[in-house]
C-alpha positions as CSV (number, residue, x, y, z in Angstrom):
1,M,22.8,-38.7,86.4
2,P,23.5,-37.8,82.8
3,A,23.3,-34.1,83.6
4,K,26.1,-34.5,86.1
5,K,28.5,-36.2,83.8
6,K,28.5,-33.9,80.8
7,T,31.2,-31.3,80.7
8,S,28.5,-29.1,79.1
9,K,30.1,-25.9,80.2
10,K,29.8,-23.2,77.6
11,S,28.2,-24.8,74.6
12,A,25.2,-22.6,73.9
13,G,21.9,-23.4,72.3
14,S,18.9,-25.5,73.1
15,A,18.8,-27.0,76.6
16,S,16.1,-29.5,75.5
17,K,18.0,-32.3,77.2
18,G,18.9,-32.3,80.8
19,R,22.6,-33.0,80.2
20,A,22.8,-29.9,78.1
21,K,21.3,-27.5,80.6
22,K,24.6,-26.3,82.0
23,A,25.8,-25.7,78.5
24,S,23.3,-22.9,77.8
25,A,24.4,-21.1,81.0
26,K,27.7,-20.0,79.4
27,G,26.0,-18.0,76.6
28,S,24.1,-15.8,79.1
29,A,27.3,-15.6,81.3
30,S,29.2,-14.2,78.3
31,K,26.5,-11.6,77.7
32,R,26.5,-10.6,81.3
33,A,30.3,-10.4,81.1
34,A,30.1,-8.2,78.0
35,G,27.7,-5.9,79.9
36,R,30.0,-5.7,82.8
37,A,32.9,-4.9,80.4
38,G,31.1,-1.9,79.1
39,A,29.9,-0.8,82.5
40,S,33.4,-1.2,83.9
41,E,35.0,1.1,81.3
42,K,32.2,3.7,81.7
43,A,32.6,3.7,85.5
44,A,36.3,3.8,85.3
45,S,36.3,6.7,83.0
46,K,34.4,8.8,85.6
47,A,36.7,7.9,88.5
48,P,39.8,10.0,89.1
49,S,43.0,8.0,89.2
50,P,46.7,8.6,89.6
51,P,48.7,9.4,86.5
52,A,48.9,6.4,84.2
53,Q,52.1,4.7,83.0
54,V,51.5,2.4,80.1
55,Q,54.2,-0.3,80.2
56,S,54.7,-3.5,78.3
57,G,55.9,-5.5,81.3
58,P,59.1,-6.7,83.1
59,P,62.0,-8.1,81.1
60,L,61.9,-11.7,80.0
61,V,64.4,-14.3,81.1
62,P,66.7,-15.5,78.2
63,G,65.0,-18.1,76.0
64,L,61.4,-17.2,77.0
65,L,58.8,-15.2,75.1
66,L,55.6,-14.7,77.2
67,V,52.9,-12.5,75.8
68,N,49.5,-11.5,77.1
69,M,47.5,-12.1,73.9
70,T,44.8,-9.5,74.3
71,P,45.3,-6.9,71.6
72,K,45.9,-3.3,72.5
73,S,42.6,-2.3,70.8
74,R,40.8,-4.5,73.4
75,S,42.4,-3.0,76.4
76,G,39.0,-2.3,78.1
77,E,37.7,-5.9,78.0
78,V,37.0,-7.9,81.1
79,E,35.9,-11.2,79.7
80,Q,36.8,-14.6,81.2
81,D,38.9,-15.7,78.2
82,S,39.5,-19.2,79.6
83,E,40.3,-22.7,78.1
84,P,42.8,-21.7,75.5
85,F,44.3,-23.7,72.6
86,L,47.2,-23.1,70.2
87,A,48.2,-24.1,66.7
88,V,51.6,-23.3,65.0
89,N,52.1,-23.7,61.3
90,P,55.0,-26.2,61.1
91,L,55.9,-24.8,57.6
92,N,56.1,-21.2,58.9
93,T,56.4,-20.8,62.7
94,Q,55.7,-17.1,62.3
95,Q,52.0,-18.1,61.8
96,L,50.1,-19.0,64.9
97,V,46.4,-19.3,65.8
98,G,45.0,-19.3,69.3
99,S,41.6,-19.8,70.7
100,A,39.7,-19.3,74.0
101,F,36.2,-18.4,75.2
102,T,36.5,-15.0,73.7
103,P,33.5,-13.3,72.1
104,D,33.5,-11.3,68.9
105,P,34.8,-7.8,70.0
106,N,32.0,-6.1,68.1
107,G,29.2,-8.5,69.1
108,G,29.1,-9.8,65.5
109,P,27.6,-13.0,64.1
110,N,30.9,-15.0,64.1
111,A,33.4,-16.1,66.7
112,P,37.1,-15.0,66.7
113,V,40.4,-16.7,66.9
114,Y,43.7,-15.0,67.9
115,L,46.1,-14.6,65.0
116,S,49.8,-13.9,65.0
117,T,52.0,-13.5,61.9
118,D,55.2,-12.5,63.7
119,G,55.9,-15.6,65.8
120,G,53.6,-14.6,68.7
121,Q,55.0,-11.1,69.3
122,T,51.7,-9.5,68.5
123,W,48.1,-10.8,68.2
124,A,44.9,-9.8,66.6
125,L,41.3,-11.1,66.8
126,K,39.9,-12.5,63.5
127,S,36.2,-13.5,63.5
128,I,36.4,-16.3,61.0
129,V,34.6,-19.1,63.0
130,P,30.9,-19.7,62.0
131,S,29.4,-19.6,65.5
132,N,27.2,-16.9,67.0
133,S,29.6,-14.3,68.5
134,M,31.6,-17.1,70.3
135,T,31.9,-20.8,70.5
136,G,31.5,-23.5,73.1
137,D,34.6,-25.7,73.1
138,I,37.2,-24.9,70.4
139,T,40.5,-26.4,69.5
140,V,42.7,-25.7,66.4
141,A,45.5,-27.4,64.5
142,Y,47.6,-26.8,61.4
143,S,47.9,-29.8,59.1
144,G,51.4,-29.2,57.8
145,T,50.1,-28.6,54.2
146,A,50.5,-24.9,53.1
147,T,48.4,-22.8,55.5
148,S,45.5,-25.2,56.1
149,L,44.0,-24.9,59.6
150,Y,41.4,-27.2,61.1
151,S,39.2,-26.7,64.1
152,G,36.7,-28.6,66.2
153,I,34.1,-26.5,67.9
154,L,30.8,-26.7,69.7
155,K,28.7,-24.3,67.7
156,R,26.3,-21.7,68.9
157,P,23.4,-22.0,68.7
158,G,23.2,-25.8,68.9
159,N,22.7,-28.8,71.2
160,L,26.3,-29.7,71.8
161,L,26.7,-29.3,68.1
162,L,30.1,-30.4,66.8
163,N,31.4,-28.6,63.7
164,I,34.7,-29.7,62.1
165,L,36.0,-26.7,60.2
166,R,38.7,-25.8,57.7
167,A,40.4,-22.6,56.7
168,T,42.8,-22.8,53.8
169,D,44.4,-19.6,55.0
170,P,43.3,-18.1,58.4
171,T,45.0,-14.8,57.7
172,T,42.2,-13.9,55.3
173,N,38.8,-12.8,56.3
174,N,37.1,-15.8,54.8
175,L,34.9,-17.8,57.1
176,M,36.0,-21.3,57.9
177,S,34.2,-24.0,56.0
178,V,32.0,-26.6,57.8
179,L,33.3,-30.1,56.8
180,S,31.2,-32.1,59.3
181,S,28.4,-31.4,61.7
182,R,26.4,-33.4,64.2
183,S,24.9,-33.0,67.7
184,N,25.3,-34.5,71.1
185,I,29.1,-34.3,71.1
186,D,31.3,-32.9,73.9
187,Q,34.9,-31.5,74.1
188,P,36.2,-31.9,70.5
189,F,40.0,-32.0,70.5
190,V,41.6,-31.7,67.0
191,Q,45.0,-32.8,65.8
192,A,46.2,-32.9,62.2
193,V,49.2,-34.2,60.1
194,T,50.1,-34.6,56.5
195,V,51.1,-38.2,55.5
196,S,51.9,-39.0,51.9
197,N,50.8,-35.6,50.7
198,K,47.3,-36.1,52.2
199,Q,46.0,-34.1,55.2
200,R,44.7,-36.3,58.0
201,V,42.5,-34.9,60.7
202,Y,41.6,-36.5,64.0
203,V,39.0,-35.1,66.4
204,G,38.8,-36.8,69.8
205,D,35.3,-36.3,71.3
206,N,32.7,-37.8,73.7
207,D,29.8,-38.9,71.5
208,F,26.6,-39.3,73.6
209,S,24.9,-40.9,70.6
210,A,27.3,-43.9,70.8
211,T,25.6,-47.2,71.7
212,G,26.2,-49.1,74.9
213,G,27.7,-46.1,76.8
214,K,31.0,-46.5,74.9
215,T,31.2,-42.8,74.1
216,A,35.0,-42.3,73.6
217,T,35.3,-41.5,69.8
218,V,37.7,-40.3,67.3
219,D,36.2,-38.6,64.2
220,L,38.7,-38.8,61.3
221,S,39.3,-38.0,57.7
222,L,42.3,-39.4,55.9
223,D,42.1,-36.9,53.0
224,A,40.7,-33.7,54.6
225,G,42.2,-31.4,52.1
226,V,39.8,-32.3,49.3
227,A,36.8,-30.1,48.5
228,A,34.3,-32.3,50.4
229,P,36.2,-34.6,52.7
230,A,34.5,-37.7,54.2
231,F,34.6,-38.1,58.0
232,S,33.9,-41.3,60.0
233,S,33.6,-42.1,63.7
234,A,35.9,-44.6,65.3
235,R,34.6,-45.9,68.7
236,I,37.7,-46.6,70.8
237,E,36.2,-47.9,74.0
238,T,36.1,-51.8,74.0
239,R,35.0,-52.3,77.6
240,S,31.9,-51.8,79.7
241,T,31.4,-48.4,81.2
242,G,29.3,-49.9,84.0
243,S,27.2,-47.6,86.1
244,A,28.9,-44.6,84.6
245,G,27.2,-45.2,81.2
246,Q,29.8,-43.1,79.4
247,N,33.5,-42.3,79.1
248,G,35.2,-39.2,80.4
249,P,35.1,-36.1,78.2
250,Q,38.8,-36.0,77.6
251,I,39.5,-38.0,74.4
252,R,43.1,-36.9,73.4
253,P,44.5,-38.0,70.0
254,V,48.1,-37.4,68.9
255,C,49.5,-38.2,65.5
256,H,52.9,-38.9,64.1
257,K,54.3,-38.1,60.7
258,D,54.8,-41.8,60.0
259,G,51.0,-42.3,60.1
260,T,50.8,-43.7,63.6
261,V,48.0,-42.3,65.8
262,Y,47.4,-42.7,69.5
263,A,44.5,-41.6,71.7
264,A,44.3,-41.5,75.5
265,F,41.1,-41.4,77.5
266,Y,39.4,-42.2,80.8
267,G,37.5,-45.4,80.5
268,W,34.8,-44.7,83.1
269,R,33.7,-47.8,85.0
270,A,31.5,-46.4,87.8
271,F,29.8,-43.2,88.8
272,S,28.6,-43.1,92.5
273,A,25.8,-41.3,94.2
274,T,28.4,-38.9,95.5
275,S,29.7,-38.2,92.0
276,Q,32.9,-40.2,92.5
277,V,34.3,-41.5,89.2
278,T,36.2,-44.8,89.0
279,A,38.1,-45.1,85.7
280,D,40.9,-46.8,83.9
281,V,43.4,-44.6,82.0
282,V,43.5,-46.1,78.5
283,V,45.8,-45.7,75.6
284,V,44.9,-46.9,72.1
285,R,47.1,-47.0,69.0
286,D,46.5,-47.3,65.2
287,D,49.6,-48.1,63.2
288,H,47.8,-47.3,60.0
289,G,46.2,-44.0,61.0
290,G,42.7,-45.4,61.0
291,S,42.9,-46.5,57.3
292,T,42.1,-50.2,57.9
293,A,39.7,-52.1,60.2
294,P,39.7,-52.7,63.0
295,R,40.7,-49.1,63.8
296,F,42.7,-48.2,66.9
297,A,43.3,-51.8,67.7
298,S,47.0,-52.1,67.3
299,L,47.6,-52.0,71.1
300,I,46.2,-55.1,72.9
301,D,46.0,-55.4,76.7
302,A,47.3,-58.8,77.4
303,N,45.3,-59.1,80.6
304,D,41.9,-59.2,78.9
305,G,42.8,-59.4,75.2
306,L,41.0,-56.2,74.3
307,A,42.2,-53.3,72.3
308,G,43.4,-50.4,74.5
309,M,46.1,-50.6,77.1
310,R,44.9,-49.9,80.6
311,V,48.0,-48.0,81.8
312,V,46.4,-47.5,85.2
313,K,43.3,-49.2,86.6
314,G,40.7,-48.0,89.0
315,V,41.7,-44.3,89.4
316,K,39.3,-42.2,91.3
317,F,38.3,-38.5,91.4
318,V,35.1,-36.5,92.2
319,W,33.2,-35.1,89.3
320,N,32.8,-31.3,89.5
321,D,35.0,-31.0,92.6
322,L,37.0,-27.8,92.9
323,L,40.7,-27.0,93.0
324,G,40.9,-23.3,94.0
325,N,38.1,-21.9,91.9
326,Q,38.5,-24.2,88.9
327,R,36.2,-27.3,88.5
328,L,37.7,-30.7,88.2
329,G,36.7,-33.9,86.3
330,G,39.9,-35.5,85.1
331,N,42.8,-34.4,82.9
332,I,44.8,-36.3,80.3
333,S,47.6,-35.4,78.0
334,I,49.6,-37.6,75.6
335,A,52.7,-36.8,73.4
336,V,54.7,-38.8,70.9
337,D,58.4,-38.4,70.1
338,P,58.8,-36.8,66.6
339,N,61.8,-39.1,65.9
340,N,60.3,-42.4,67.1
341,S,56.6,-43.1,67.1
342,R,57.1,-45.9,69.7
343,I,58.2,-43.4,72.4
344,V,55.1,-41.9,74.0
345,Y,54.5,-39.9,77.2
346,L,51.2,-39.8,79.2
347,S,49.9,-37.6,81.9
348,W,46.7,-38.1,83.9
349,A,45.0,-36.8,87.1
350,D,43.5,-38.7,90.0
351,V,42.9,-38.2,93.7
352,Q,45.6,-39.6,96.0
353,P,45.0,-40.2,99.7
354,T,47.7,-37.8,100.9
355,T,48.1,-35.3,98.0
356,G,44.6,-34.9,96.8
357,Y,44.1,-34.1,93.1
358,T,47.4,-35.1,91.6
359,L,49.1,-35.2,88.1
360,H,51.3,-38.1,87.0
361,V,53.7,-38.5,84.1
362,R,54.9,-41.8,82.7
363,R,56.7,-43.0,79.5
364,S,56.5,-46.0,77.1
365,T,59.3,-46.9,74.7
366,D,57.5,-49.8,73.0
367,G,54.4,-48.1,71.6
368,G,52.3,-48.2,74.8
369,K,52.7,-51.9,75.7
370,T,54.7,-51.2,78.8
371,W,55.1,-48.1,80.9
372,T,57.6,-46.9,83.5
373,P,56.5,-48.5,86.8
374,N,56.8,-45.2,88.7
375,D,56.0,-41.6,87.9
376,L,58.6,-39.6,86.1
377,R,56.9,-36.5,87.6
378,T,54.2,-36.2,90.2
379,V,52.5,-32.9,91.0
380,A,50.0,-32.4,93.8
381,S,47.1,-29.9,93.7
382,A,47.6,-29.4,90.0
383,T,45.5,-29.6,86.8
384,N,45.7,-28.9,83.1
385,P,48.7,-31.0,82.1
386,A,50.2,-30.7,78.6
387,L,53.2,-32.7,77.3
388,A,55.4,-32.0,74.3
389,I,58.7,-33.6,73.0
390,N,61.1,-31.7,70.8
391,S,63.4,-32.9,68.0
392,N,66.2,-33.6,70.5
393,G,64.0,-35.8,72.7
394,K,63.7,-33.2,75.4
395,V,60.3,-33.4,77.2
396,A,58.4,-30.4,78.5
397,F,55.5,-30.7,81.0
398,L,53.2,-27.7,81.5
399,Y,50.6,-27.5,84.3
400,Q,48.7,-25.2,86.7
401,K,48.8,-25.8,90.4
402,V,47.3,-24.2,93.5
403,V,49.6,-23.2,96.3
404,G,48.7,-21.7,99.7
405,S,45.3,-21.3,101.2
406,G,42.7,-18.6,102.0
407,A,43.5,-15.1,101.0
408,S,47.1,-16.1,100.1
409,Q,46.1,-18.9,97.7
410,H,47.7,-18.6,94.2
411,W,47.5,-20.2,90.8
412,V,51.0,-21.2,89.6
413,T,51.6,-21.9,85.9
414,Q,54.8,-23.8,85.5
415,V,56.7,-25.7,82.8
416,D,59.2,-28.5,83.8
417,R,61.7,-29.9,81.3
418,A,63.7,-33.2,81.1
419,A,66.6,-33.0,78.7
420,D,67.2,-36.8,79.0
421,G,63.5,-37.6,78.8
422,L,63.4,-39.0,82.3
423,N,64.6,-36.4,84.9
424,F,62.7,-33.2,85.1
425,T,65.5,-31.0,86.5
426,S,64.5,-27.7,84.9
427,S,61.5,-25.7,86.1
428,L,60.3,-22.3,85.0
429,V,57.4,-20.4,86.6
430,L,55.4,-18.5,84.0
431,A,52.7,-17.1,86.3
432,N,52.1,-16.9,90.0
433,V,48.8,-15.1,90.5
434,P,46.2,-14.6,93.2
435,S,43.5,-17.2,92.9
436,N,40.7,-15.2,94.5
437,D,40.5,-12.5,91.8
438,P,38.9,-11.9,89.4
439,P,35.5,-13.3,90.5
440,V,34.3,-16.5,88.7
441,Q,31.9,-15.7,85.8
442,F,31.4,-19.3,84.8
443,Q,33.0,-22.7,84.8
444,P,35.6,-23.5,83.7
445,Y,37.4,-20.6,85.4
446,I,40.8,-20.9,83.7
447,G,39.9,-23.9,81.5
448,D,39.5,-27.6,81.5
449,Y,42.7,-27.8,79.4
450,L,45.5,-25.7,77.9
451,H,48.0,-26.7,75.2
452,M,51.6,-27.1,74.3
453,L,53.5,-28.4,71.3
454,A,57.0,-28.7,70.0
455,L,58.3,-27.8,66.5
456,G,62.0,-28.5,66.0
457,K,63.9,-27.8,69.2
458,D,61.4,-25.1,70.5
459,F,58.3,-25.4,72.6
460,Y,55.1,-23.3,72.1
461,G,52.3,-23.1,74.6
462,I,49.2,-21.3,75.8
463,F,47.4,-20.9,79.1
464,S,44.8,-18.6,80.7
465,T,45.2,-16.9,84.1
466,N,44.7,-13.7,86.1
467,N,46.0,-10.7,84.0
468,N,46.8,-8.3,86.9
469,P,50.0,-6.5,85.7
470,N,52.1,-7.0,88.8
471,P,55.7,-7.9,88.1
472,A,55.6,-10.4,91.0
473,N,52.9,-12.3,89.1
474,F,55.3,-13.0,86.3
475,P,58.6,-13.8,87.8
476,S,60.2,-14.8,84.5
477,G,59.0,-11.6,82.8
478,V,56.0,-10.9,80.5
479,K,55.0,-8.7,77.5
480,Y,51.6,-7.0,77.4
481,L,49.9,-5.7,74.3
482,R,46.9,-4.3,76.1
483,N,47.4,-1.1,78.1
484,A,48.9,-1.9,81.5
485,D,50.6,-0.1,84.4
486,F,53.1,-2.4,86.0
487,T,54.1,0.3,88.6
488,L,50.6,0.6,90.1
489,H,49.5,-2.9,89.1
490,R,46.4,-2.0,87.1
491,L,45.0,-2.5,83.7
492,L,44.1,0.6,81.6
493,A,41.3,1.1,79.1
494,N,41.8,2.0,75.5
495,N,42.2,5.7,76.4
496,G,45.3,4.8,78.5
497,T,44.0,6.4,81.7
498,S,40.8,4.7,82.9
499,V,41.3,1.8,85.2
500,V,40.0,-1.6,84.2
501,H,39.4,-4.5,86.6
502,S,41.6,-7.6,86.3
503,S,40.1,-10.6,84.3
504,I,41.2,-13.9,82.8
505,D,43.4,-13.6,79.7
506,P,45.2,-16.1,77.4
507,F,49.0,-16.0,77.5
508,F,51.2,-17.3,74.7
509,F,54.8,-18.6,75.4
510,K,57.7,-19.9,73.4
511,L,60.7,-21.6,74.9
512,T,63.7,-21.3,72.6
513,E,66.0,-24.3,73.1
């Protein structure tokens, strides 16, 4: 049973424990993909093709910047660059860092991040992550102090080896420094903030070394900017995990500039013989940022007197089920209003009798004590939710849903906005792509998560999807850096003429409000 419940997707390294066996598969999948990439370009270069027209893409609708992040120099790649994440420097929004399951373009000893210094208009790969060619899970966050960037990764090689990293300036070629390292960790999710001139870093993760099956954990440092910062682990599950013996992998912290920190997670309560998960959706809060004991105990559930509000009880879904060609296992997103740390939004996924795998959005205005009794937004057949709130209190909700069936099935990436924080009356389709191409190289196909954040009035986000350059796939417009022919709907290699098969790429977007 433990092997079934690990996310263990692409973390490479020793498979000495059963629950890590799936992890090592991603490493070999990446190598196979790299081999296919080279073979694809060689084969394409020999095949005659119609005259090529390198084009940047159809025009963008006002207020939207949508960019395929693959650099022009990597036009021939066919990797499955899934599960993306994004960081934007709040002190200089021209500086952005993205991540995905992207290998070093030269097969080198370190892993790359995507770097932009012009607000996301162009991107370059920079191999500054100390992990063999690529990482397992990777998330990134700026702290709000100078150019300091933090990351949580599953390092290769390693047995679900968590590394918490820091770059004082990711625009240089200096490798990120390792601040903390330990094994048996899954899905690190990093957030950072500067409070009273000190950089605070929070990494939500599923720690399989935790006792009693209470694996939901937040690793934190309250002064991460010093030369050798101390990190400690806060266990945030207070209830029994029953037959599940662990929590879900999605441990999602979010921090506020006033020092308040929330985290949302699935408190697993049962795991059946048919892989059905029964769970509570739990939100914890720490009004002191984890600086005093008991940590993450500011929000008490009046029904049982324990820390952690059970927003919804007894939700169900099937572990490793599929939506389209993407695996499922729960999704959670949480966002806090930058102007009021007591206003918080939550999204989660479960299986409903009539709509199947379904996303929900609710709001609390009292720090998580009470929540809207009904959903503010409900989306059927959808995954990968991300919430963000701008300085005007406007809420954006990003997700990916499956529409249609069979050969006509599509993945739709969409962002909905609620100007009043309650009514999602504005919707924008970012991508509407065939779901049956390209072929699956490994799971997760498009990712177990994506990301969105707000700085000032504007929203910034990232997602991965099919990169076929058909204007119909991007109804709101798009900009490609890699060579693409939007007339004949084909990708082109570095030489601008050889045809390259479609693959999964990360896409950056900005919504200017």
